[in-house]
N, CA, C and O atoms as CSV, one atom per row, in Angstrom:
chain,resi,resn,atom,element,x,y,z
A,1,PRO,N,N,137.481,254.540,23.191
A,1,PRO,CA,C,137.176,253.535,22.174
A,1,PRO,C,C,137.921,253.765,20.865
A,1,PRO,O,O,138.132,252.822,20.103
A,2,GLY,N,N,138.319,254.994,20.595
A,2,GLY,CA,C,138.985,255.293,19.328
A,2,GLY,C,C,140.322,254.600,19.165
A,2,GLY,O,O,140.673,254.187,18.059
A,3,MET,N,N,141.071,254.466,20.243
A,3,MET,CA,C,142.385,253.821,20.158
A,3,MET,C,C,142.222,252.339,19.807
A,3,MET,O,O,142.979,251.805,18.996
A,4,VAL,N,N,141.252,251.690,20.407
A,4,VAL,CA,C,140.989,250.280,20.107
A,4,VAL,C,C,140.546,250.138,18.654
A,4,VAL,O,O,140.988,249.227,17.955
A,5,MET,N,N,139.683,251.028,18.206
A,5,MET,CA,C,139.223,250.979,16.819
A,5,MET,C,C,140.394,251.192,15.854
A,5,MET,O,O,140.449,250.561,14.798
A,6,ALA,N,N,141.315,252.066,16.210
A,6,ALA,CA,C,142.487,252.323,15.357
A,6,ALA,C,C,143.373,251.088,15.237
A,6,ALA,O,O,143.977,250.856,14.189
A,7,ILE,N,N,143.454,250.300,16.300
A,7,ILE,CA,C,144.237,249.061,16.273
A,7,ILE,C,C,143.542,248.019,15.403
A,7,ILE,O,O,144.182,247.334,14.605
A,8,VAL,N,N,142.228,247.909,15.566
A,8,VAL,CA,C,141.456,246.914,14.823
A,8,VAL,C,C,141.381,247.256,13.340
A,8,VAL,O,O,141.354,246.361,12.495
A,9,PHE,N,N,141.348,248.547,13.020
A,9,PHE,CA,C,141.237,249.002,11.631
A,9,PHE,C,C,142.419,249.908,11.278
A,9,PHE,O,O,142.258,251.124,11.171
A,10,PRO,N,N,143.606,249.321,11.096
A,10,PRO,CA,C,144.797,250.134,10.852
A,10,PRO,C,C,144.789,250.872,9.509
A,10,PRO,O,O,145.597,251.776,9.295
A,11,ASP,N,N,143.892,250.496,8.616
A,11,ASP,CA,C,143.813,251.152,7.312
A,11,ASP,C,C,142.896,252.384,7.317
A,11,ASP,O,O,142.741,253.046,6.292
A,12,ARG,N,N,142.296,252.685,8.463
A,12,ARG,CA,C,141.392,253.830,8.601
A,12,ARG,C,C,142.023,254.894,9.498
A,12,ARG,O,O,142.815,254.579,10.386
A,13,LYS,N,N,141.670,256.144,9.259
A,13,LYS,CA,C,142.175,257.247,10.078
A,13,LYS,C,C,141.185,257.527,11.207
A,13,LYS,O,O,139.971,257.508,11.006
A,14,PHE,N,N,141.726,257.787,12.398
A,14,PHE,CA,C,140.905,258.092,13.564
A,14,PHE,C,C,141.354,259.396,14.192
A,14,PHE,O,O,142.539,259.600,14.459
A,15,SER,N,N,140.396,260.272,14.422
A,15,SER,CA,C,140.661,261.530,15.108
A,15,SER,C,C,140.051,261.417,16.498
A,15,SER,O,O,138.839,261.255,16.637
A,16,LEU,N,N,140.886,261.501,17.519
A,16,LEU,CA,C,140.432,261.401,18.902
A,16,LEU,C,C,140.364,262.809,19.476
A,16,LEU,O,O,141.374,263.511,19.529
A,17,ILE,N,N,139.198,263.215,19.899
A,17,ILE,CA,C,139.005,264.559,20.428
A,17,ILE,C,C,138.934,264.475,21.948
A,17,ILE,O,O,138.092,263.769,22.502
A,18,GLU,N,N,139.812,265.190,22.603
A,18,GLU,CA,C,139.888,265.186,24.078
A,18,GLU,C,C,140.245,266.593,24.535
A,18,GLU,O,O,141.281,267.130,24.145
A,19,ARG,N,N,139.394,267.190,25.358
A,19,ARG,CA,C,139.662,268.559,25.791
A,19,ARG,C,C,140.688,268.651,26.907
A,19,ARG,O,O,141.328,269.690,27.074
A,20,SER,N,N,140.855,267.589,27.667
A,20,SER,CA,C,141.840,267.586,28.757
A,20,SER,C,C,143.244,267.431,28.180
A,20,SER,O,O,143.537,266.448,27.500
A,21,GLY,N,N,144.108,268.403,28.455
A,21,GLY,CA,C,145.479,268.344,27.961
A,21,GLY,C,C,146.219,267.106,28.428
A,21,GLY,O,O,146.963,266.493,27.662
A,22,ARG,N,N,146.014,266.737,29.690
A,22,ARG,CA,C,146.673,265.554,30.240
A,22,ARG,C,C,146.219,264.281,29.523
A,22,ARG,O,O,147.039,263.429,29.179
A,23,LYS,N,N,144.915,264.158,29.302
A,23,LYS,CA,C,144.385,262.965,28.626
A,23,LYS,C,C,144.774,262.930,27.157
A,23,LYS,O,O,145.079,261.864,26.621
A,24,SER,N,N,144.766,264.085,26.503
A,24,SER,CA,C,145.154,264.091,25.094
A,24,SER,C,C,146.640,263.774,24.932
A,24,SER,O,O,147.031,263.131,23.958
A,25,ALA,N,N,147.469,264.218,25.875
A,25,ALA,CA,C,148.899,263.865,25.828
A,25,ALA,C,C,149.071,262.362,26.015
A,25,ALA,O,O,149.899,261.742,25.348
A,26,PHE,N,N,148.288,261.775,26.923
A,26,PHE,CA,C,148.332,260.322,27.117
A,26,PHE,C,C,147.956,259.599,25.831
A,26,PHE,O,O,148.627,258.645,25.436
A,27,LEU,N,N,146.881,260.047,25.172
A,27,LEU,CA,C,146.446,259.408,23.929
A,27,LEU,C,C,147.497,259.533,22.833
A,27,LEU,O,O,147.770,258.569,22.117
A,28,ALA,N,N,148.085,260.714,22.701
A,28,ALA,CA,C,149.120,260.921,21.680
A,28,ALA,C,C,150.334,260.041,21.955
A,28,ALA,O,O,150.892,259.444,21.033
A,29,ASN,N,N,150.744,259.958,23.216
A,29,ASN,CA,C,151.876,259.122,23.593
A,29,ASN,C,C,151.569,257.644,23.333
A,29,ASN,O,O,152.423,256.902,22.847
A,30,THR,N,N,150.362,257.230,23.654
A,30,THR,CA,C,149.957,255.847,23.426
A,30,THR,C,C,149.991,255.527,21.930
A,30,THR,O,O,150.457,254.458,21.538
A,31,ALA,N,N,149.506,256.437,21.103
A,31,ALA,CA,C,149.519,256.214,19.655
A,31,ALA,C,C,150.940,256.009,19.156
A,31,ALA,O,O,151.175,255.168,18.289
A,32,VAL,N,N,151.887,256.766,19.689
A,32,VAL,CA,C,153.295,256.613,19.300
A,32,VAL,C,C,153.831,255.274,19.803
A,32,VAL,O,O,154.504,254.554,19.066
A,33,MET,N,N,153.535,254.946,21.048
A,33,MET,CA,C,154.049,253.718,21.655
A,33,MET,C,C,153.550,252.450,20.951
A,33,MET,O,O,154.282,251.465,20.857
A,34,ILE,N,N,152.317,252.475,20.461
A,34,ILE,CA,C,151.777,251.286,19.788
A,34,ILE,C,C,151.926,251.371,18.268
A,34,ILE,O,O,151.409,250.531,17.531
A,35,ASN,N,N,152.643,252.400,17.816
A,35,ASN,CA,C,152.888,252.608,16.392
A,35,ASN,C,C,151.567,252.658,15.617
A,35,ASN,O,O,151.310,251.839,14.734
A,36,ALA,N,N,150.748,253.636,15.973
A,36,ALA,CA,C,149.456,253.834,15.317
A,36,ALA,C,C,149.462,255.171,14.576
A,36,ALA,O,O,148.918,256.158,15.071
A,37,PRO,N,N,150.076,255.205,13.391
A,37,PRO,CA,C,150.120,256.461,12.638
A,37,PRO,C,C,148.758,256.908,12.113
A,37,PRO,O,O,148.621,258.020,11.604
A,38,ASN,N,N,147.755,256.043,12.237
A,38,ASN,CA,C,146.406,256.377,11.791
A,38,ASN,C,C,145.605,257.136,12.848
A,38,ASN,O,O,144.413,257.383,12.667
A,39,VAL,N,N,146.264,257.509,13.959
A,39,VAL,CA,C,145.597,258.227,15.040
A,39,VAL,C,C,146.068,259.675,15.072
A,39,VAL,O,O,147.266,259.959,15.099
A,40,GLU,N,N,145.097,260.580,15.069
A,40,GLU,CA,C,145.343,262.004,15.252
A,40,GLU,C,C,144.641,262.394,16.547
A,40,GLU,O,O,143.466,262.073,16.726
A,41,VAL,N,N,145.330,263.073,17.447
A,41,VAL,CA,C,144.726,263.521,18.698
A,41,VAL,C,C,144.481,265.018,18.592
A,41,VAL,O,O,145.397,265.799,18.335
A,42,ILE,N,N,143.234,265.398,18.793
A,42,ILE,CA,C,142.842,266.808,18.759
A,42,ILE,C,C,142.578,267.235,20.198
A,42,ILE,O,O,141.636,266.764,20.835
A,43,SER,N,N,143.414,268.126,20.694
A,43,SER,CA,C,143.335,268.542,22.093
A,43,SER,C,C,142.547,269.850,22.208
A,43,SER,O,O,143.119,270.933,22.337
A,44,ARG,N,N,141.223,269.715,22.157
A,44,ARG,CA,C,140.356,270.877,22.363
A,44,ARG,C,C,138.935,270.409,22.618
A,44,ARG,O,O,138.613,269.239,22.408
A,45,ASP,N,N,138.121,271.283,23.053
A,45,ASP,CA,C,136.721,270.989,23.310
A,45,ASP,C,C,136.037,270.611,21.998
A,45,ASP,O,O,136.280,271.241,20.968
A,46,ALA,N,N,135.194,269.601,22.029
A,46,ALA,CA,C,134.514,269.132,20.819
A,46,ALA,C,C,133.693,270.237,20.158
A,46,ALA,O,O,133.532,270.235,18.937
A,47,GLY,N,N,133.177,271.169,20.935
A,47,GLY,CA,C,132.393,272.264,20.379
A,47,GLY,C,C,133.205,273.220,19.524
A,47,GLY,O,O,132.638,274.003,18.762
A,48,LEU,N,N,134.524,273.166,19.641
A,48,LEU,CA,C,135.395,274.049,18.864
A,48,LEU,C,C,135.966,273.379,17.618
A,48,LEU,O,O,136.641,274.026,16.817
A,49,VAL,N,N,135.698,272.097,17.454
A,49,VAL,CA,C,136.217,271.349,16.302
A,49,VAL,C,C,135.319,271.615,15.105
A,49,VAL,O,O,134.101,271.456,15.191
A,50,LYS,N,N,135.912,272.017,13.997
A,50,LYS,CA,C,135.154,272.358,12.783
A,50,LYS,C,C,135.064,271.211,11.791
A,50,LYS,O,O,134.181,271.213,10.932
A,51,GLU,N,N,135.952,270.234,11.886
A,51,GLU,CA,C,135.944,269.113,10.958
A,51,GLU,C,C,134.648,268.319,11.110
A,51,GLU,O,O,134.005,268.349,12.159
A,52,LYS,N,N,134.277,267.608,10.043
A,52,LYS,CA,C,133.103,266.735,10.038
A,52,LYS,C,C,133.572,265.309,9.802
A,52,LYS,O,O,134.513,265.072,9.045
A,53,TYR,N,N,132.906,264.354,10.459
A,53,TYR,CA,C,133.331,262.960,10.431
A,53,TYR,C,C,132.184,262.051,10.002
A,53,TYR,O,O,131.018,262.314,10.296
A,54,ASP,N,N,132.541,260.976,9.302
A,54,ASP,CA,C,131.531,260.005,8.870
A,54,ASP,C,C,130.933,259.270,10.060
A,54,ASP,O,O,129.739,258.975,10.083
A,55,ILE,N,N,131.769,258.979,11.045
A,55,ILE,CA,C,131.310,258.293,12.254
A,55,ILE,C,C,131.844,259.036,13.466
A,55,ILE,O,O,133.033,259.345,13.550
A,56,VAL,N,N,130.950,259.316,14.400
A,56,VAL,CA,C,131.329,259.926,15.677
A,56,VAL,C,C,130.960,258.908,16.747
A,56,VAL,O,O,129.783,258.631,16.978
A,57,PHE,N,N,131.975,258.358,17.392
A,57,PHE,CA,C,131.794,257.298,18.384
A,57,PHE,C,C,132.219,257.855,19.736
A,57,PHE,O,O,133.294,258.443,19.856
A,58,PHE,N,N,131.386,257.674,20.751
A,58,PHE,CA,C,131.712,258.264,22.044
A,58,PHE,C,C,131.128,257.453,23.190
A,58,PHE,O,O,130.226,256.634,23.012
A,59,ARG,N,N,131.676,257.710,24.370
A,59,ARG,CA,C,131.184,257.105,25.610
A,59,ARG,C,C,131.658,257.963,26.768
A,59,ARG,O,O,132.386,258.938,26.582
A,60,ALA,N,N,131.240,257.589,27.952
A,60,ALA,CA,C,131.693,258.229,29.196
A,60,ALA,C,C,131.403,259.719,29.236
A,60,ALA,O,O,132.228,260.509,29.695
A,61,LEU,N,N,130.251,260.091,28.764
A,61,LEU,CA,C,129.831,261.477,28.870
A,61,LEU,C,C,128.591,261.538,29.748
A,61,LEU,O,O,128.044,260.504,30.132
A,62,GLY,N,N,128.150,262.749,30.065
A,62,GLY,CA,C,126.977,262.925,30.926
A,62,GLY,C,C,125.692,262.506,30.238
A,62,GLY,O,O,125.666,261.518,29.504
A,63,LYS,N,N,124.643,263.245,30.472
A,63,LYS,CA,C,123.352,262.940,29.860
A,63,LYS,C,C,123.399,263.211,28.358
A,63,LYS,O,O,123.829,264.274,27.911
A,64,PHE,N,N,122.955,262.244,27.615
A,64,PHE,CA,C,123.023,262.249,26.162
A,64,PHE,C,C,122.430,263.520,25.547
A,64,PHE,O,O,123.051,264.142,24.685
A,65,HIS,N,N,121.235,263.904,25.989
A,65,HIS,CA,C,120.559,265.050,25.379
A,65,HIS,C,C,121.301,266.365,25.614
A,65,HIS,O,O,121.109,267.321,24.863
A,66,GLU,N,N,122.140,266.426,26.640
A,66,GLU,CA,C,122.872,267.656,26.939
A,66,GLU,C,C,124.040,267.876,25.984
A,66,GLU,O,O,124.295,269.013,25.588
A,67,TYR,N,N,124.747,266.833,25.609
A,67,TYR,CA,C,125.907,266.983,24.744
A,67,TYR,C,C,125.620,266.572,23.299
A,67,TYR,O,O,126.483,266.699,22.431
A,68,PHE,N,N,124.417,266.085,23.049
A,68,PHE,CA,C,124.058,265.628,21.718
A,68,PHE,C,C,124.262,266.685,20.632
A,68,PHE,O,O,124.854,266.355,19.604
A,69,PRO,N,N,123.813,267.936,20.789
A,69,PRO,CA,C,123.983,268.914,19.697
A,69,PRO,C,C,125.442,269.083,19.262
A,69,PRO,O,O,125.719,269.184,18.067
A,70,THR,N,N,126.363,269.114,20.204
A,70,THR,CA,C,127.785,269.267,19.870
A,70,THR,C,C,128.265,268.077,19.051
A,70,THR,O,O,128.934,268.257,18.034
A,71,LEU,N,N,127.934,266.876,19.477
A,71,LEU,CA,C,128.382,265.673,18.764
A,71,LEU,C,C,127.699,265.525,17.416
A,71,LEU,O,O,128.322,265.103,16.442
A,72,TYR,N,N,126.428,265.868,17.357
A,72,TYR,CA,C,125.687,265.793,16.096
A,72,TYR,C,C,126.321,266.714,15.061
A,72,TYR,O,O,126.386,266.374,13.879
A,73,ASN,N,N,126.782,267.867,15.500
A,73,ASN,CA,C,127.419,268.816,14.589
A,73,ASN,C,C,128.785,268.341,14.106
A,73,ASN,O,O,129.285,268.851,13.104
A,74,LEU,N,N,129.398,267.386,14.786
A,74,LEU,CA,C,130.666,266.816,14.330
A,74,LEU,C,C,130.466,265.814,13.190
A,74,LEU,O,O,131.394,265.530,12.433
A,75,ALA,N,N,129.255,265.288,13.078
A,75,ALA,CA,C,128.974,264.279,12.049
A,75,ALA,C,C,128.731,264.937,10.699
A,75,ALA,O,O,128.041,265.952,10.602
A,76,ALA,N,N,129.306,264.345,9.664
A,76,ALA,CA,C,129.076,264.804,8.294
A,76,ALA,C,C,127.655,264.420,7.876
A,76,ALA,O,O,127.092,263.469,8.419
A,77,PRO,N,N,127.072,265.139,6.926
A,77,PRO,CA,C,125.757,264.723,6.414
A,77,PRO,C,C,125.841,263.274,5.914
A,77,PRO,O,O,126.758,262.904,5.181
A,78,GLY,N,N,124.870,262.478,6.325
A,78,GLY,CA,C,124.873,261.063,5.979
A,78,GLY,C,C,125.698,260.218,6.927
A,78,GLY,O,O,125.726,258.993,6.803
A,79,GLY,N,N,126.377,260.861,7.879
A,79,GLY,CA,C,127.186,260.149,8.861
A,79,GLY,C,C,126.338,259.625,10.011
A,79,GLY,O,O,125.115,259.760,10.008
A,80,SER,N,N,126.994,259.035,10.982
A,80,SER,CA,C,126.286,258.455,12.121
A,80,SER,C,C,126.993,258.744,13.427
A,80,SER,O,O,128.213,258.895,13.478
A,81,LEU,N,N,126.202,258.818,14.476
A,81,LEU,CA,C,126.727,258.883,15.831
A,81,LEU,C,C,126.498,257.526,16.476
A,81,LEU,O,O,125.450,256.908,16.288
A,82,PHE,N,N,127.480,257.070,17.233
A,82,PHE,CA,C,127.362,255.835,18.001
A,82,PHE,C,C,127.699,256.152,19.448
A,82,PHE,O,O,128.808,256.587,19.756
A,83,ALA,N,N,126.739,255.931,20.328
A,83,ALA,CA,C,126.962,256.144,21.757
A,83,ALA,C,C,126.997,254.789,22.440
A,83,ALA,O,O,126.088,253.980,22.257
A,84,PHE,N,N,128.029,254.534,23.220
A,84,PHE,CA,C,128.122,253.297,23.988
A,84,PHE,C,C,127.395,253.548,25.299
A,84,PHE,O,O,127.804,254.401,26.086
A,85,LYS,N,N,126.318,252.807,25.534
A,85,LYS,CA,C,125.456,253.040,26.686
A,85,LYS,C,C,125.268,251.740,27.472
A,85,LYS,O,O,125.736,250.674,27.072
A,86,GLY,N,N,124.581,251.862,28.585
A,86,GLY,CA,C,124.287,250.726,29.441
A,86,GLY,C,C,122.971,250.069,29.054
A,86,GLY,O,O,122.840,249.515,27.962
A,87,LYS,N,N,122.002,250.134,29.954
A,87,LYS,CA,C,120.727,249.446,29.760
A,87,LYS,C,C,119.894,250.061,28.642
A,87,LYS,O,O,119.870,251.275,28.441
A,88,ARG,N,N,119.211,249.168,27.923
A,88,ARG,CA,C,118.345,249.593,26.816
A,88,ARG,C,C,117.295,250.595,27.294
A,88,ARG,O,O,117.053,251.605,26.633
A,89,THR,N,N,116.677,250.320,28.428
A,89,THR,CA,C,115.620,251.215,28.907
A,89,THR,C,C,116.160,252.626,29.149
A,89,THR,O,O,115.475,253.607,28.862
A,90,GLU,N,N,117.369,252.730,29.670
A,90,GLU,CA,C,117.971,254.053,29.903
A,90,GLU,C,C,118.312,254.728,28.577
A,90,GLU,O,O,118.107,255.932,28.423
A,91,ALA,N,N,118.827,253.965,27.628
A,91,ALA,CA,C,119.157,254.511,26.308
A,91,ALA,C,C,117.890,255.019,25.623
A,91,ALA,O,O,117.896,256.083,25.005
A,92,GLU,N,N,116.812,254.260,25.734
A,92,GLU,CA,C,115.550,254.674,25.126
A,92,GLU,C,C,115.001,255.939,25.777
A,92,GLU,O,O,114.424,256.784,25.092
A,93,LYS,N,N,115.174,256.080,27.093
A,93,LYS,CA,C,114.743,257.306,27.779
A,93,LYS,C,C,115.524,258.513,27.271
A,93,LYS,O,O,114.960,259.589,27.072
A,94,GLU,N,N,116.817,258.327,27.065
A,94,GLU,CA,C,117.641,259.435,26.579
A,94,GLU,C,C,117.279,259.805,25.143
A,94,GLU,O,O,117.255,260.987,24.800
A,95,ILE,N,N,116.999,258.819,24.308
A,95,ILE,CA,C,116.571,259.094,22.935
A,95,ILE,C,C,115.257,259.872,22.941
A,95,ILE,O,O,115.064,260.782,22.135
A,96,ALA,N,N,114.359,259.510,23.852
A,96,ALA,CA,C,113.055,260.164,23.928
A,96,ALA,C,C,113.168,261.660,24.229
A,96,ALA,O,O,112.231,262.411,23.957
A,97,MET,N,N,114.283,262.098,24.780
A,97,MET,CA,C,114.480,263.515,25.103
A,97,MET,C,C,115.006,264.320,23.904
A,97,MET,O,O,115.112,265.544,23.980
A,98,LEU,N,N,115.329,263.647,22.815
A,98,LEU,CA,C,115.837,264.325,21.626
A,98,LEU,C,C,114.671,264.828,20.773
A,98,LEU,O,O,113.551,264.334,20.907
A,99,PRO,N,N,114.924,265.812,19.893
A,99,PRO,CA,C,113.858,266.289,19.005
A,99,PRO,C,C,113.309,265.158,18.133
A,99,PRO,O,O,114.042,264.244,17.753
A,100,GLU,N,N,112.020,265.229,17.822
A,100,GLU,CA,C,111.368,264.171,17.050
A,100,GLU,C,C,112.038,263.908,15.708
A,100,GLU,O,O,112.144,262.756,15.287
A,101,GLU,N,N,112.496,264.968,15.028
A,101,GLU,CA,C,113.124,264.788,13.717
A,101,GLU,C,C,114.447,264.039,13.815
A,101,GLU,O,O,114.952,263.549,12.805
A,102,ILE,N,N,115.010,263.943,15.004
A,102,ILE,CA,C,116.237,263.174,15.238
A,102,ILE,C,C,115.891,261.761,15.695
A,102,ILE,O,O,116.521,260.797,15.260
A,103,ARG,N,N,114.901,261.633,16.565
A,103,ARG,CA,C,114.517,260.325,17.126
A,103,ARG,C,C,114.181,259.301,16.059
A,103,ARG,O,O,114.471,258.116,16.225
A,104,LYS,N,N,113.577,259.737,14.970
A,104,LYS,CA,C,113.163,258.766,13.946
A,104,LYS,C,C,114.346,258.116,13.243
A,104,LYS,O,O,114.172,257.122,12.537
A,105,TYR,N,N,115.547,258.660,13.424
A,105,TYR,CA,C,116.752,258.080,12.824
A,105,TYR,C,C,117.630,257.402,13.870
A,105,TYR,O,O,118.806,257.130,13.625
A,106,ALA,N,N,117.050,257.132,15.037
A,106,ALA,CA,C,117.802,256.518,16.138
A,106,ALA,C,C,117.408,255.057,16.303
A,106,ALA,O,O,116.263,254.671,16.070
A,107,ALA,N,N,118.386,254.256,16.711
A,107,ALA,CA,C,118.140,252.836,16.985
A,107,ALA,C,C,119.024,252.407,18.144
A,107,ALA,O,O,120.145,252.893,18.295
A,108,VAL,N,N,118.519,251.501,18.952
A,108,VAL,CA,C,119.297,250.904,20.041
A,108,VAL,C,C,119.718,249.519,19.577
A,108,VAL,O,O,118.888,248.708,19.164
A,109,ILE,N,N,121.018,249.261,19.650
A,109,ILE,CA,C,121.581,247.999,19.179
A,109,ILE,C,C,122.272,247.312,20.348
A,109,ILE,O,O,123.156,247.897,20.974
A,110,GLY,N,N,121.884,246.092,20.645
A,110,GLY,CA,C,122.482,245.335,21.740
A,110,GLY,C,C,123.955,245.036,21.487
A,110,GLY,O,O,124.369,244.802,20.352
A,111,ALA,N,N,124.736,245.048,22.558
A,111,ALA,CA,C,126.176,244.768,22.444
A,111,ALA,C,C,126.567,243.758,23.513
A,111,ALA,O,O,126.189,243.886,24.677
A,112,GLU,N,N,127.325,242.760,23.104
A,112,GLU,CA,C,127.862,241.798,24.061
A,112,GLU,C,C,129.322,242.139,24.307
A,112,GLU,O,O,130.120,242.217,23.373
A,113,VAL,N,N,129.659,242.339,25.558
A,113,VAL,CA,C,131.028,242.664,25.931
A,113,VAL,C,C,131.617,241.448,26.644
A,113,VAL,O,O,131.095,241.026,27.676
A,114,PRO,N,N,132.693,240.884,26.107
A,114,PRO,CA,C,133.295,239.707,26.745
A,114,PRO,C,C,133.643,239.979,28.207
A,114,PRO,O,O,134.155,241.043,28.555
A,115,PHE,N,N,133.358,239.010,29.037
A,115,PHE,CA,C,133.675,239.037,30.468
A,115,PHE,C,C,132.878,240.082,31.251
A,115,PHE,O,O,133.229,240.398,32.388
A,116,LEU,N,N,131.814,240.620,30.658
A,116,LEU,CA,C,130.972,241.594,31.345
A,116,LEU,C,C,129.534,241.105,31.281
A,116,LEU,O,O,128.988,240.893,30.198
A,117,GLU,N,N,128.928,240.927,32.440
A,117,GLU,CA,C,127.558,240.444,32.470
A,117,GLU,C,C,126.539,241.574,32.406
A,117,GLU,O,O,125.375,241.334,32.086
A,118,ASP,N,N,126.956,242.796,32.702
A,118,ASP,CA,C,126.040,243.927,32.660
A,118,ASP,C,C,125.583,244.194,31.238
A,118,ASP,O,O,126.320,243.965,30.279
A,119,GLU,N,N,124.361,244.680,31.115
A,119,GLU,CA,C,123.798,244.983,29.806
A,119,GLU,C,C,124.483,246.214,29.195
A,119,GLU,O,O,124.706,247.215,29.876
A,120,ARG,N,N,124.806,246.122,27.920
A,120,ARG,CA,C,125.404,247.228,27.178
A,120,ARG,C,C,124.708,247.340,25.819
A,120,ARG,O,O,124.300,246.339,25.228
A,121,ASN,N,N,124.584,248.562,25.347
A,121,ASN,CA,C,123.940,248.838,24.073
A,121,ASN,C,C,124.645,249.986,23.371
A,121,ASN,O,O,125.347,250.785,23.990
A,122,PHE,N,N,124.441,250.046,22.077
A,122,PHE,CA,C,124.856,251.196,21.293
A,122,PHE,C,C,123.602,251.946,20.890
A,122,PHE,O,O,122.571,251.337,20.602
A,123,VAL,N,N,123.688,253.253,20.870
A,123,VAL,CA,C,122.663,254.067,20.257
A,123,VAL,C,C,123.267,254.566,18.955
A,123,VAL,O,O,124.336,255.177,18.953
A,124,ARG,N,N,122.590,254.306,17.860
A,124,ARG,CA,C,123.045,254.797,16.546
A,124,ARG,C,C,122.044,255.811,16.054
A,124,ARG,O,O,120.838,255.566,16.041
A,125,ILE,N,N,122.566,256.962,15.647
A,125,ILE,CA,C,121.715,258.011,15.088
A,125,ILE,C,C,122.313,258.447,13.766
A,125,ILE,O,O,123.465,258.875,13.703
A,126,GLU,N,N,121.527,258.336,12.719
A,126,GLU,CA,C,121.983,258.777,11.403
A,126,GLU,C,C,121.746,260.275,11.273
A,126,GLU,O,O,120.699,260.779,11.678
A,127,LYS,N,N,122.714,260.984,10.710
A,127,LYS,CA,C,122.559,262.429,10.524
A,127,LYS,C,C,121.893,262.686,9.183
A,127,LYS,O,O,122.445,262.382,8.125
A,128,ARG,N,N,120.703,263.246,9.248
A,128,ARG,CA,C,119.933,263.503,8.035
A,128,ARG,C,C,119.729,264.992,7.775
A,128,ARG,O,O,119.180,265.372,6.741
A,129,GLY,N,N,120.164,265.832,8.703
A,129,GLY,CA,C,119.974,267.270,8.501
A,129,GLY,C,C,120.611,268.049,9.637
A,129,GLY,O,O,121.250,267.480,10.522
A,130,ALA,N,N,120.427,269.354,9.595
A,130,ALA,CA,C,120.996,270.218,10.649
A,130,ALA,C,C,120.116,270.161,11.884
A,130,ALA,O,O,118.922,269.874,11.810
A,131,LEU,N,N,120.728,270.436,13.004
A,131,LEU,CA,C,119.994,270.436,14.273
A,131,LEU,C,C,119.594,271.842,14.605
A,131,LEU,O,O,118.963,272.078,15.636
């Protein structure tokens, strides 16, 4: 999703974190090919990244509660995490597995995807403190 966001918002900087060397090389090459100087590709595991970001946007990961601490730590204080998810009921189940002090800052937001009839949602979690 970061590459699409970089195209839509060329005045903003995007850091794409990908631990797979092959995938990160693809992303870096794509950024050059589409002339997206606002894209930085970080080729390492997200748990090793020390930078903090205002928005952490992600998808295509396993169970939310398993990787949540790593992603939450990437967000700057006052920042937000956005997870692209499927059905609302599944997103709500995953939120329910998070600590209570985190759940109160979570919301499920409906998303319409053109040409896709399946239900899609975003989970937004505001970062209000350390995990």
